[in-house]
PDBQT receptor file of N, H, CA, C and O in Angstrom, charges set to zero:
ATOM      1  N   MET A   1      80.828 149.843  51.827  1.00  0.00    +0.000 N 
ATOM      2  CA  MET A   1      81.388 149.488  50.361  1.00  0.00    +0.000 C 
ATOM      3  C   MET A   1      82.641 148.566  50.452  1.00  0.00    +0.000 C 
ATOM      4  O   MET A   1      82.917 147.840  49.496  1.00  0.00    +0.000 OA
ATOM      5  N   LEU A   2      83.381 148.577  51.543  1.00  0.00    +0.000 N 
ATOM      6  H   LEU A   2      83.157 149.167  52.319  1.00  0.00    +0.000 HD
ATOM      7  CA  LEU A   2      84.635 147.894  51.613  1.00  0.00    +0.000 C 
ATOM      8  C   LEU A   2      84.070 146.468  51.821  1.00  0.00    +0.000 C 
ATOM      9  O   LEU A   2      84.459 145.566  51.079  1.00  0.00    +0.000 OA
ATOM     10  N   GLY A   3      83.190 146.232  52.777  1.00  0.00    +0.000 N 
ATOM     11  H   GLY A   3      82.874 146.964  53.380  1.00  0.00    +0.000 HD
ATOM     12  CA  GLY A   3      82.844 144.688  52.802  1.00  0.00    +0.000 C 
ATOM     13  C   GLY A   3      82.159 144.132  51.514  1.00  0.00    +0.000 C 
ATOM     14  O   GLY A   3      82.212 142.924  51.283  1.00  0.00    +0.000 OA
ATOM     15  N   SER A   4      81.526 144.979  50.684  1.00  0.00    +0.000 N 
ATOM     16  H   SER A   4      81.483 145.961  50.872  1.00  0.00    +0.000 HD
ATOM     17  CA  SER A   4      81.301 144.398  49.430  1.00  0.00    +0.000 C 
ATOM     18  C   SER A   4      82.324 143.988  48.754  1.00  0.00    +0.000 C 
ATOM     19  O   SER A   4      82.326 142.832  48.329  1.00  0.00    +0.000 OA
ATOM     20  N   ILE A   5      83.343 144.805  48.529  1.00  0.00    +0.000 N 
ATOM     21  H   ILE A   5      83.341 145.743  48.874  1.00  0.00    +0.000 HD
ATOM     22  CA  ILE A   5      84.499 144.314  47.907  1.00  0.00    +0.000 C 
ATOM     23  C   ILE A   5      85.222 143.212  48.200  1.00  0.00    +0.000 C 
ATOM     24  O   ILE A   5      85.553 142.344  47.392  1.00  0.00    +0.000 OA
ATOM     25  N   ILE A   6      85.475 143.244  49.377  1.00  0.00    +0.000 N 
ATOM     26  H   ILE A   6      85.206 143.949  50.033  1.00  0.00    +0.000 HD
ATOM     27  CA  ILE A   6      86.122 141.929  50.124  1.00  0.00    +0.000 C 
ATOM     28  C   ILE A   6      85.279 140.807  50.068  1.00  0.00    +0.000 C 
ATOM     29  O   ILE A   6      85.774 139.701  49.849  1.00  0.00    +0.000 OA
ATOM     30  N   GLY A   7      83.973 140.958  50.251  1.00  0.00    +0.000 N 
ATOM     31  H   GLY A   7      83.571 141.856  50.429  1.00  0.00    +0.000 HD
ATOM     32  CA  GLY A   7      83.114 139.636  50.152  1.00  0.00    +0.000 C 
ATOM     33  C   GLY A   7      83.150 139.285  48.568  1.00  0.00    +0.000 C 
ATOM     34  O   GLY A   7      83.040 138.092  48.283  1.00  0.00    +0.000 OA
ATOM     35  N   ALA A   8      83.274 140.083  47.669  1.00  0.00    +0.000 N 
ATOM     36  H   ALA A   8      83.363 141.052  47.900  1.00  0.00    +0.000 HD
ATOM     37  CA  ALA A   8      83.054 139.872  46.141  1.00  0.00    +0.000 C 
ATOM     38  C   ALA A   8      84.557 139.180  45.949  1.00  0.00    +0.000 C 
ATOM     39  O   ALA A   8      84.619 138.202  45.205  1.00  0.00    +0.000 OA
ATOM     40  N   LEU A   9      85.653 139.611  46.534  1.00  0.00    +0.000 N 
ATOM     41  H   LEU A   9      85.602 140.406  47.139  1.00  0.00    +0.000 HD
ATOM     42  CA  LEU A   9      86.994 138.862  46.149  1.00  0.00    +0.000 C 
ATOM     43  C   LEU A   9      87.218 137.545  46.790  1.00  0.00    +0.000 C 
ATOM     44  O   LEU A   9      87.925 136.686  46.264  1.00  0.00    +0.000 OA
ATOM     45  N   ILE A  10      86.552 137.369  48.048  1.00  0.00    +0.000 N 
ATOM     46  H   ILE A  10      85.977 138.067  48.475  1.00  0.00    +0.000 HD
ATOM     47  CA  ILE A  10      86.589 135.902  48.460  1.00  0.00    +0.000 C 
ATOM     48  C   ILE A  10      85.761 135.043  47.815  1.00  0.00    +0.000 C 
ATOM     49  O   ILE A  10      86.133 133.908  47.517  1.00  0.00    +0.000 OA
ATOM     50  N   ASP A  11      84.560 135.504  47.538  1.00  0.00    +0.000 N 
ATOM     51  H   ASP A  11      84.258 136.426  47.780  1.00  0.00    +0.000 HD
ATOM     52  CA  ASP A  11      83.440 134.740  46.557  1.00  0.00    +0.000 C 
ATOM     53  C   ASP A  11      84.286 134.202  45.200  1.00  0.00    +0.000 C 
ATOM     54  O   ASP A  11      84.261 133.038  44.800  1.00  0.00    +0.000 OA
ATOM     55  N   ARG A  12      84.808 134.969  44.772  1.00  0.00    +0.000 N 
ATOM     56  H   ARG A  12      84.828 135.915  45.097  1.00  0.00    +0.000 HD
ATOM     57  CA  ARG A  12      85.555 134.846  43.486  1.00  0.00    +0.000 C 
ATOM     58  C   ARG A  12      86.642 133.869  43.637  1.00  0.00    +0.000 C 
ATOM     59  O   ARG A  12      86.941 133.087  42.735  1.00  0.00    +0.000 OA
ATOM     60  N   GLN A  13      87.136 133.905  44.592  1.00  0.00    +0.000 N 
ATOM     61  H   GLN A  13      86.893 134.540  45.325  1.00  0.00    +0.000 HD
ATOM     62  CA  GLN A  13      88.359 132.732  44.890  1.00  0.00    +0.000 C 
ATOM     63  C   GLN A  13      87.786 131.499  44.952  1.00  0.00    +0.000 C 
ATOM     64  O   GLN A  13      88.401 130.488  44.613  1.00  0.00    +0.000 OA
ATOM     65  N   ASP A  14      86.543 131.484  45.398  1.00  0.00    +0.000 N 
ATOM     66  H   ASP A  14      86.044 132.305  45.674  1.00  0.00    +0.000 HD
ATOM     67  CA  ASP A  14      85.840 129.950  45.284  1.00  0.00    +0.000 C 
ATOM     68  C   ASP A  14      85.305 129.647  43.995  1.00  0.00    +0.000 C 
ATOM     69  O   ASP A  14      84.786 128.535  43.900  1.00  0.00    +0.000 OA
ATOM     70  N   GLY A  15      85.310 130.411  42.930  1.00  0.00    +0.000 N 
ATOM     71  H   GLY A  15      85.732 131.314  43.008  1.00  0.00    +0.000 HD
ATOM     72  CA  GLY A  15      84.807 130.251  41.584  1.00  0.00    +0.000 C 
ATOM     73  C   GLY A  15      83.449 130.789  41.389  1.00  0.00    +0.000 C 
ATOM     74  O   GLY A  15      82.842 130.497  40.358  1.00  0.00    +0.000 OA
ATOM     75  N   ASP A  16      82.995 131.434  42.149  1.00  0.00    +0.000 N 
ATOM     76  H   ASP A  16      83.488 131.670  42.986  1.00  0.00    +0.000 HD
ATOM     77  CA  ASP A  16      81.673 131.972  42.142  1.00  0.00    +0.000 C 
ATOM     78  C   ASP A  16      81.688 133.317  41.376  1.00  0.00    +0.000 C 
ATOM     79  O   ASP A  16      82.750 133.852  41.055  1.00  0.00    +0.000 OA
ATOM     80  N   SER A  17      80.473 133.847  41.092  1.00  0.00    +0.000 N 
ATOM     81  H   SER A  17      79.611 133.413  41.352  1.00  0.00    +0.000 HD
ATOM     82  CA  SER A  17      80.403 135.281  40.396  1.00  0.00    +0.000 C 
ATOM     83  C   SER A  17      80.916 136.432  41.255  1.00  0.00    +0.000 C 
ATOM     84  O   SER A  17      81.458 137.406  40.733  1.00  0.00    +0.000 OA
ATOM     85  N   GLY A  18      80.746 136.323  42.553  1.00  0.00    +0.000 N 
ATOM     86  H   GLY A  18      80.306 135.532  42.977  1.00  0.00    +0.000 HD
ATOM     87  CA  GLY A  18      81.231 137.467  43.553  1.00  0.00    +0.000 C 
ATOM     88  C   GLY A  18      79.972 138.167  43.747  1.00  0.00    +0.000 C 
ATOM     89  O   GLY A  18      80.025 138.976  44.674  1.00  0.00    +0.000 OA
ATOM     90  N   VAL A  19      78.857 138.094  43.148  1.00  0.00    +0.000 N 
ATOM     91  H   VAL A  19      78.814 137.437  42.396  1.00  0.00    +0.000 HD
ATOM     92  CA  VAL A  19      77.672 138.937  43.396  1.00  0.00    +0.000 C 
ATOM     93  C   VAL A  19      77.129 138.582  45.004  1.00  0.00    +0.000 C 
ATOM     94  O   VAL A  19      76.815 139.439  45.829  1.00  0.00    +0.000 OA
ATOM     95  N   GLU A  20      77.107 137.261  45.196  1.00  0.00    +0.000 N 
ATOM     96  H   GLU A  20      77.362 136.564  44.526  1.00  0.00    +0.000 HD
ATOM     97  CA  GLU A  20      76.568 136.702  46.497  1.00  0.00    +0.000 C 
ATOM     98  C   GLU A  20      77.734 137.259  47.632  1.00  0.00    +0.000 C 
ATOM     99  O   GLU A  20      77.443 137.810  48.693  1.00  0.00    +0.000 OA
ATOM    100  N   GLY A  21      78.733 137.057  47.282  1.00  0.00    +0.000 N 
ATOM    101  H   GLY A  21      78.970 136.609  46.420  1.00  0.00    +0.000 HD
ATOM    102  CA  GLY A  21      79.946 137.540  48.309  1.00  0.00    +0.000 C 
ATOM    103  C   GLY A  21      79.740 139.051  48.584  1.00  0.00    +0.000 C 
ATOM    104  O   GLY A  21      79.861 139.496  49.725  1.00  0.00    +0.000 OA
ATOM    105  N   ALA A  22      79.452 139.771  47.607  1.00  0.00    +0.000 N 
ATOM    106  H   ALA A  22      79.353 139.408  46.680  1.00  0.00    +0.000 HD
ATOM    107  CA  ALA A  22      79.375 141.383  47.652  1.00  0.00    +0.000 C 
ATOM    108  C   ALA A  22      78.193 141.536  48.703  1.00  0.00    +0.000 C 
ATOM    109  O   ALA A  22      78.355 142.207  49.723  1.00  0.00    +0.000 OA
ATOM    110  N   LEU A  23      76.955 140.867  48.408  1.00  0.00    +0.000 N 
ATOM    111  H   LEU A  23      76.823 140.322  47.580  1.00  0.00    +0.000 HD
ATOM    112  CA  LEU A  23      75.813 141.013  49.050  1.00  0.00    +0.000 C 
ATOM    113  C   LEU A  23      75.915 140.701  50.721  1.00  0.00    +0.000 C 
ATOM    114  O   LEU A  23      75.382 141.356  51.617  1.00  0.00    +0.000 OA
ATOM    115  N   TRP A  24      76.766 139.500  50.852  1.00  0.00    +0.000 N 
ATOM    116  H   TRP A  24      77.199 138.968  50.124  1.00  0.00    +0.000 HD
ATOM    117  CA  TRP A  24      77.044 139.048  52.239  1.00  0.00    +0.000 C 
ATOM    118  C   TRP A  24      77.910 140.059  52.767  1.00  0.00    +0.000 C 
ATOM    119  O   TRP A  24      77.788 140.276  53.972  1.00  0.00    +0.000 OA
ATOM    120  N   GLY A  25      78.758 140.725  52.132  1.00  0.00    +0.000 N 
ATOM    121  H   GLY A  25      78.858 140.549  51.153  1.00  0.00    +0.000 HD
ATOM    122  CA  GLY A  25      79.860 141.739  52.753  1.00  0.00    +0.000 C 
ATOM    123  C   GLY A  25      79.163 142.990  53.142  1.00  0.00    +0.000 C 
ATOM    124  O   GLY A  25      79.446 143.599  54.174  1.00  0.00    +0.000 OA
ATOM    125  N   ALA A  26      78.125 143.414  52.193  1.00  0.00    +0.000 N 
ATOM    126  H   ALA A  26      77.895 142.919  51.355  1.00  0.00    +0.000 HD
ATOM    127  CA  ALA A  26      77.558 144.633  52.511  1.00  0.00    +0.000 C 
ATOM    128  C   ALA A  26      76.507 144.352  53.812  1.00  0.00    +0.000 C 
ATOM    129  O   ALA A  26      76.168 145.229  54.606  1.00  0.00    +0.000 OA
ATOM    130  N   VAL A  27      76.179 143.305  53.847  1.00  0.00    +0.000 N 
ATOM    131  H   VAL A  27      76.454 142.592  53.202  1.00  0.00    +0.000 HD
ATOM    132  CA  VAL A  27      75.283 142.946  55.000  1.00  0.00    +0.000 C 
ATOM    133  C   VAL A  27      76.131 142.959  56.334  1.00  0.00    +0.000 C 
ATOM    134  O   VAL A  27      75.807 143.570  57.352  1.00  0.00    +0.000 OA
ATOM    135  N   ALA A  28      77.181 142.250  56.183  1.00  0.00    +0.000 N 
ATOM    136  H   ALA A  28      77.445 141.754  55.356  1.00  0.00    +0.000 HD
ATOM    137  CA  ALA A  28      78.233 142.282  57.330  1.00  0.00    +0.000 C 
ATOM    138  C   ALA A  28      78.628 143.492  57.811  1.00  0.00    +0.000 C 
ATOM    139  O   ALA A  28      78.705 143.775  59.006  1.00  0.00    +0.000 OA
ATOM    140  N   GLU A  29      78.916 144.317  56.760  1.00  0.00    +0.000 N 
ATOM    141  H   GLU A  29      78.854 144.087  55.789  1.00  0.00    +0.000 HD
ATOM    142  CA  GLU A  29      79.476 145.722  57.296  1.00  0.00    +0.000 C 
ATOM    143  C   GLU A  29      78.373 146.464  57.860  1.00  0.00    +0.000 C 
ATOM    144  O   GLU A  29      78.662 147.168  58.827  1.00  0.00    +0.000 OA
ATOM    145  N   LYS A  30      77.102 146.461  57.448  1.00  0.00    +0.000 N 
ATOM    146  H   LYS A  30      76.867 145.889  56.662  1.00  0.00    +0.000 HD
ATOM    147  CA  LYS A  30      76.030 147.105  58.011  1.00  0.00    +0.000 C 
ATOM    148  C   LYS A  30      75.978 146.673  59.656  1.00  0.00    +0.000 C 
ATOM    149  O   LYS A  30      75.932 147.385  60.659  1.00  0.00    +0.000 OA
ATOM    150  N   ALA A  31      76.002 145.324  59.508  1.00  0.00    +0.000 N 
ATOM    151  H   ALA A  31      76.039 144.746  58.693  1.00  0.00    +0.000 HD
ATOM    152  CA  ALA A  31      75.749 144.857  60.969  1.00  0.00    +0.000 C 
ATOM    153  C   ALA A  31      76.853 145.226  61.963  1.00  0.00    +0.000 C 
ATOM    154  O   ALA A  31      76.595 145.471  63.141  1.00  0.00    +0.000 OA
ATOM    155  N   VAL A  32      78.174 145.260  61.421  1.00  0.00    +0.000 N 
ATOM    156  H   VAL A  32      78.384 145.061  60.463  1.00  0.00    +0.000 HD
ATOM    157  CA  VAL A  32      79.159 145.744  62.255  1.00  0.00    +0.000 C 
ATOM    158  C   VAL A  32      79.050 147.342  62.466  1.00  0.00    +0.000 C 
ATOM    159  O   VAL A  32      79.624 147.939  63.377  1.00  0.00    +0.000 OA
ATOM    160  N   LYS A  33      78.434 147.795  61.732  1.00  0.00    +0.000 N 
ATOM    161  H   LYS A  33      77.968 147.310  60.992  1.00  0.00    +0.000 HD
ATOM    162  CA  LYS A  33      78.212 149.473  62.020  1.00  0.00    +0.000 C 
ATOM    163  C   LYS A  33      77.273 149.635  63.159  1.00  0.00    +0.000 C 
ATOM    164  O   LYS A  33      77.448 150.566  63.945  1.00  0.00    +0.000 OA
ATOM    165  N   VAL A  34      76.225 148.746  63.318  1.00  0.00    +0.000 N 
ATOM    166  H   VAL A  34      76.083 147.990  62.679  1.00  0.00    +0.000 HD
ATOM    167  CA  VAL A  34      75.122 148.598  64.263  1.00  0.00    +0.000 C 
ATOM    168  C   VAL A  34      75.677 148.171  65.530  1.00  0.00    +0.000 C 
ATOM    169  O   VAL A  34      75.632 148.946  66.486  1.00  0.00    +0.000 OA
ATOM    170  N   VAL A  35      76.196 147.024  65.642  1.00  0.00    +0.000 N 
ATOM    171  H   VAL A  35      76.233 146.395  64.866  1.00  0.00    +0.000 HD
ATOM    172  CA  VAL A  35      76.630 146.092  66.678  1.00  0.00    +0.000 C 
ATOM    173  C   VAL A  35      77.818 146.758  67.390  1.00  0.00    +0.000 C 
ATOM    174  O   VAL A  35      77.888 146.836  68.617  1.00  0.00    +0.000 OA
ATOM    175  N   PHE A  36      78.685 147.203  66.602  1.00  0.00    +0.000 N 
ATOM    176  H   PHE A  36      78.628 147.140  65.606  1.00  0.00    +0.000 HD
ATOM    177  CA  PHE A  36      80.069 147.976  67.392  1.00  0.00    +0.000 C 
ATOM    178  C   PHE A  36      79.723 149.001  68.329  1.00  0.00    +0.000 C 
ATOM    179  O   PHE A  36      80.113 149.013  69.496  1.00  0.00    +0.000 OA
ATOM    180  N   PRO A  37      78.934 149.918  67.765  1.00  0.00    +0.000 N 
ATOM    181  CA  PRO A  37      78.692 150.954  69.112  1.00  0.00    +0.000 C 
ATOM    182  C   PRO A  37      77.981 150.542  70.292  1.00  0.00    +0.000 C 
ATOM    183  O   PRO A  37      78.213 151.067  71.381  1.00  0.00    +0.000 OA
ATOM    184  N   VAL A  38      77.065 149.563  70.127  1.00  0.00    +0.000 N 
ATOM    185  H   VAL A  38      76.877 149.137  69.242  1.00  0.00    +0.000 HD
ATOM    186  CA  VAL A  38      76.310 148.959  71.101  1.00  0.00    +0.000 C 
ATOM    187  C   VAL A  38      77.341 148.035  72.100  1.00  0.00    +0.000 C 
ATOM    188  O   VAL A  38      77.067 147.921  73.295  1.00  0.00    +0.000 OA
ATOM    189  N   ILE A  39      78.174 147.586  71.697  1.00  0.00    +0.000 N 
ATOM    190  H   ILE A  39      78.396 147.679  70.726  1.00  0.00    +0.000 HD
ATOM    191  CA  ILE A  39      79.051 146.893  72.569  1.00  0.00    +0.000 C 
ATOM    192  C   ILE A  39      79.961 147.785  73.121  1.00  0.00    +0.000 C 
ATOM    193  O   ILE A  39      80.451 147.505  74.215  1.00  0.00    +0.000 OA
ATOM    194  N   VAL A  40      80.302 148.910  72.495  1.00  0.00    +0.000 N 
ATOM    195  H   VAL A  40      79.904 149.137  71.606  1.00  0.00    +0.000 HD
ATOM    196  CA  VAL A  40      81.350 149.910  73.125  1.00  0.00    +0.000 C 
ATOM    197  C   VAL A  40      80.746 150.654  74.285  1.00  0.00    +0.000 C 
ATOM    198  O   VAL A  40      81.312 151.045  75.306  1.00  0.00    +0.000 OA
ATOM    199  N   THR A  41      79.304 150.790  73.876  1.00  0.00    +0.000 N 
ATOM    200  H   THR A  41      78.844 150.473  73.046  1.00  0.00    +0.000 HD
ATOM    201  CA  THR A  41      78.373 151.601  74.974  1.00  0.00    +0.000 C 
ATOM    202  C   THR A  41      78.128 150.774  76.266  1.00  0.00    +0.000 C 
ATOM    203  O   THR A  41      78.008 151.314  77.366  1.00  0.00    +0.000 OA
ATOM    204  N   PHE A  42      78.061 149.386  76.061  1.00  0.00    +0.000 N 
ATOM    205  H   PHE A  42      78.159 148.948  75.167  1.00  0.00    +0.000 HD
ATOM    206  CA  PHE A  42      77.765 148.505  77.147  1.00  0.00    +0.000 C 
ATOM    207  C   PHE A  42      79.081 148.522  77.858  1.00  0.00    +0.000 C 
ATOM    208  O   PHE A  42      79.081 148.749  79.068  1.00  0.00    +0.000 OA
ATOM    209  N   ALA A  43      80.334 148.277  77.147  1.00  0.00    +0.000 N 
ATOM    210  H   ALA A  43      80.333 148.093  76.164  1.00  0.00    +0.000 HD
ATOM    211  CA  ALA A  43      81.528 148.275  77.926  1.00  0.00    +0.000 C 
ATOM    212  C   ALA A  43      81.805 149.487  78.824  1.00  0.00    +0.000 C 
ATOM    213  O   ALA A  43      82.220 149.432  79.982  1.00  0.00    +0.000 OA
ATOM    214  N   ILE A  44      81.518 150.576  78.130  1.00  0.00    +0.000 N 
ATOM    215  H   ILE A  44      81.181 150.621  77.189  1.00  0.00    +0.000 HD
ATOM    216  CA  ILE A  44      81.747 151.932  79.023  1.00  0.00    +0.000 C 
ATOM    217  C   ILE A  44      80.888 151.945  80.218  1.00  0.00    +0.000 C 
ATOM    218  O   ILE A  44      81.208 152.259  81.365  1.00  0.00    +0.000 OA
ATOM    219  N   GLY A  45      79.692 151.538  79.748  1.00  0.00    +0.000 N 
ATOM    220  H   GLY A  45      79.433 151.284  78.816  1.00  0.00    +0.000 HD
ATOM    221  CA  GLY A  45      78.673 151.703  81.049  1.00  0.00    +0.000 C 
ATOM    222  C   GLY A  45      79.242 150.544  82.313  1.00  0.00    +0.000 C 
ATOM    223  O   GLY A  45      79.169 150.815  83.512  1.00  0.00    +0.000 OA
ATOM    224  N   TYR A  46      79.724 149.425  81.854  1.00  0.00    +0.000 N 
ATOM    225  H   TYR A  46      79.783 149.205  80.880  1.00  0.00    +0.000 HD
ATOM    226  CA  TYR A  46      80.244 148.558  82.698  1.00  0.00    +0.000 C 
ATOM    227  C   TYR A  46      81.385 149.099  83.585  1.00  0.00    +0.000 C 
ATOM    228  O   TYR A  46      81.420 149.081  84.815  1.00  0.00    +0.000 OA
ATOM    229  N   ALA A  47      82.238 149.543  82.802  1.00  0.00    +0.000 N 
ATOM    230  H   ALA A  47      82.210 149.558  81.803  1.00  0.00    +0.000 HD
ATOM    231  CA  ALA A  47      83.518 150.102  83.448  1.00  0.00    +0.000 C 
ATOM    232  C   ALA A  47      83.097 151.290  84.452  1.00  0.00    +0.000 C 
ATOM    233  O   ALA A  47      83.722 151.452  85.501  1.00  0.00    +0.000 OA
ATOM    234  N   VAL A  48      82.137 152.020  84.132  1.00  0.00    +0.000 N 
ATOM    235  H   VAL A  48      81.630 151.888  83.281  1.00  0.00    +0.000 HD
ATOM    236  CA  VAL A  48      81.685 153.185  85.035  1.00  0.00    +0.000 C 
ATOM    237  C   VAL A  48      80.862 152.652  86.273  1.00  0.00    +0.000 C 
ATOM    238  O   VAL A  48      80.900 153.269  87.337  1.00  0.00    +0.000 OA
ATOM    239  N   GLN A  49      80.245 151.698  86.150  1.00  0.00    +0.000 N 
ATOM    240  H   GLN A  49      80.214 151.196  85.286  1.00  0.00    +0.000 HD
ATOM    241  CA  GLN A  49      79.491 150.953  87.141  1.00  0.00    +0.000 C 
ATOM    242  C   GLN A  49      80.319 150.274  88.186  1.00  0.00    +0.000 C 
ATOM    243  O   GLN A  49      80.091 150.302  89.395  1.00  0.00    +0.000 OA
ATOM    244  N   LYS A  50      81.402 149.601  87.529  1.00  0.00    +0.000 N 
ATOM    245  H   LYS A  50      81.588 149.578  86.546  1.00  0.00    +0.000 HD
ATOM    246  CA  LYS A  50      82.334 149.087  88.336  1.00  0.00    +0.000 C 
ATOM    247  C   LYS A  50      83.303 150.029  89.169  1.00  0.00    +0.000 C 
ATOM    248  O   LYS A  50      83.823 149.767  90.254  1.00  0.00    +0.000 OA
ATOM    249  N   GLY A  51      83.430 151.212  88.394  1.00  0.00    +0.000 N 
ATOM    250  H   GLY A  51      83.007 151.425  87.513  1.00  0.00    +0.000 HD
ATOM    251  CA  GLY A  51      84.333 152.033  89.115  1.00  0.00    +0.000 C 
ATOM    252  C   GLY A  51      83.549 152.641  90.246  1.00  0.00    +0.000 C 
ATOM    253  O   GLY A  51      84.096 152.700  91.347  1.00  0.00    +0.000 OA
ATOM    254  N   ALA A  52      82.326 153.099  90.094  1.00  0.00    +0.000 N 
ATOM    255  H   ALA A  52      81.882 153.050  89.199  1.00  0.00    +0.000 HD
ATOM    256  CA  ALA A  52      81.493 153.687  91.151  1.00  0.00    +0.000 C 
ATOM    257  C   ALA A  52      81.332 152.607  92.285  1.00  0.00    +0.000 C 
ATOM    258  O   ALA A  52      81.307 152.924  93.475  1.00  0.00    +0.000 OA
ATOM    259  N   LYS A  53      81.234 151.425  91.878  1.00  0.00    +0.000 N 
ATOM    260  H   LYS A  53      81.254 151.168  90.911  1.00  0.00    +0.000 HD
ATOM    261  CA  LYS A  53      81.262 150.476  93.133  1.00  0.00    +0.000 C 
ATOM    262  C   LYS A  53      82.421 150.514  93.999  1.00  0.00    +0.000 C 
ATOM    263  O   LYS A  53      82.390 150.608  95.225  1.00  0.00    +0.000 OA
ATOM    264  N   VAL A  54      83.499 150.428  93.225  1.00  0.00    +0.000 N 
ATOM    265  H   VAL A  54      83.525 150.352  92.229  1.00  0.00    +0.000 HD
ATOM    266  CA  VAL A  54      84.818 150.340  94.057  1.00  0.00    +0.000 C 
ATOM    267  C   VAL A  54      85.006 151.780  94.708  1.00  0.00    +0.000 C 
ATOM    268  O   VAL A  54      85.474 151.847  95.845  1.00  0.00    +0.000 OA
ATOM    269  N   ALA A  55      84.688 152.816  94.084  1.00  0.00    +0.000 N 
ATOM    270  H   ALA A  55      84.308 152.761  93.160  1.00  0.00    +0.000 HD
ATOM    271  CA  ALA A  55      84.587 154.194  94.903  1.00  0.00    +0.000 C 
ATOM    272  C   ALA A  55      83.832 154.043  96.185  1.00  0.00    +0.000 C 
ATOM    273  O   ALA A  55      84.291 154.186  97.319  1.00  0.00    +0.000 OA
ATOM    274  N   TRP A  56      82.569 153.724  95.835  1.00  0.00    +0.000 N 
ATOM    275  H   TRP A  56      82.196 153.608  94.915  1.00  0.00    +0.000 HD
ATOM    276  CA  TRP A  56      81.604 153.524  97.098  1.00  0.00    +0.000 C 
ATOM    277  C   TRP A  56      82.182 152.594  98.256  1.00  0.00    +0.000 C 
ATOM    278  O   TRP A  56      82.138 152.956  99.432  1.00  0.00    +0.000 OA
ATOM    279  N   GLU A  57      82.713 151.406  97.869  1.00  0.00    +0.000 N 
ATOM    280  H   GLU A  57      82.749 151.112  96.914  1.00  0.00    +0.000 HD
ATOM    281  CA  GLU A  57      83.210 150.637  98.845  1.00  0.00    +0.000 C 
ATOM    282  C   GLU A  57      84.472 151.194  99.575  1.00  0.00    +0.000 C 
ATOM    283  O   GLU A  57      84.675 150.793 100.720  1.00  0.00    +0.000 OA
ATOM    284  N   LYS A  58      85.325 152.073  99.017  1.00  0.00    +0.000 N 
ATOM    285  H   LYS A  58      85.160 152.399  98.086  1.00  0.00    +0.000 HD
ATOM    286  CA  LYS A  58      86.482 152.673  99.499  1.00  0.00    +0.000 C 
ATOM    287  C   LYS A  58      85.951 153.638 100.455  1.00  0.00    +0.000 C 
ATOM    288  O   LYS A  58      86.408 153.686 101.597  1.00  0.00    +0.000 OA
ATOM    289  N   ALA A  59      84.890 154.512 100.010  1.00  0.00    +0.000 N 
ATOM    290  H   ALA A  59      84.519 154.473  99.082  1.00  0.00    +0.000 HD
ATOM    291  CA  ALA A  59      84.444 155.539 100.830  1.00  0.00    +0.000 C 
ATOM    292  C   ALA A  59      83.837 154.986 102.131  1.00  0.00    +0.000 C 
ATOM    293  O   ALA A  59      84.144 155.452 103.228  1.00  0.00    +0.000 OA
ATOM    294  N   THR A  60      82.925 153.929 101.963  1.00  0.00    +0.000 N 
ATOM    295  H   THR A  60      82.675 153.551 101.071  1.00  0.00    +0.000 HD
ATOM    296  CA  THR A  60      82.100 153.597 103.244  1.00  0.00    +0.000 C 
ATOM    297  C   THR A  60      82.676 152.403 103.869  1.00  0.00    +0.000 C 
ATOM    298  O   THR A  60      82.278 152.118 104.999  1.00  0.00    +0.000 OA
ATOM    299  N   GLY A  61      83.583 151.639 103.283  1.00  0.00    +0.000 N 
ATOM    300  H   GLY A  61      83.906 151.870 102.365  1.00  0.00    +0.000 HD
ATOM    301  CA  GLY A  61      84.174 150.373 104.022  1.00  0.00    +0.000 C 
ATOM    302  C   GLY A  61      83.064 149.304 103.792  1.00  0.00    +0.000 C 
ATOM    303  O   GLY A  61      83.274 148.189 104.268  1.00  0.00    +0.000 OA
ATOM    304  N   GLU A  62      82.213 149.466 103.293  1.00  0.00    +0.000 N 
ATOM    305  H   GLU A  62      82.043 150.373 102.906  1.00  0.00    +0.000 HD
ATOM    306  CA  GLU A  62      81.056 148.346 103.087  1.00  0.00    +0.000 C 
ATOM    307  C   GLU A  62      80.845 147.833 101.686  1.00  0.00    +0.000 C 
ATOM    308  O   GLU A  62      80.977 148.599 100.731  1.00  0.00    +0.000 OA
ATOM    309  N   GLU A  63      80.513 146.531 101.521  1.00  0.00    +0.000 N 
ATOM    310  H   GLU A  63      80.406 145.909 102.296  1.00  0.00    +0.000 HD
ATOM    311  CA  GLU A  63      80.151 146.214 100.129  1.00  0.00    +0.000 C 
ATOM    312  C   GLU A  63      79.004 146.742  99.526  1.00  0.00    +0.000 C 
ATOM    313  O   GLU A  63      78.010 147.009 100.202  1.00  0.00    +0.000 OA
ATOM    314  N   ALA A  64      79.056 146.941  98.137  1.00  0.00    +0.000 N 
ATOM    315  H   ALA A  64      79.863 146.724  97.588  1.00  0.00    +0.000 HD
ATOM    316  CA  ALA A  64      77.976 147.755  97.479  1.00  0.00    +0.000 C 
ATOM    317  C   ALA A  64      76.836 146.688  97.285  1.00  0.00    +0.000 C 
ATOM    318  O   ALA A  64      75.771 147.011  96.760  1.00  0.00    +0.000 OA
TER     319      ALA A  64
């Protein structure tokens, strides 16, 4: 909902009706709701993998 409002306000500043901006804002908001959790999941997975690699290298003395 917030994306729609912001999009409409930005579109109205350009002299348009605001409807197209509201639609683009809603689409952008939905995309962020889908993409953000995926990015966070990948970041956490990478950090865990990197930590496990460092721990393995310290424990065994050889590169993983």
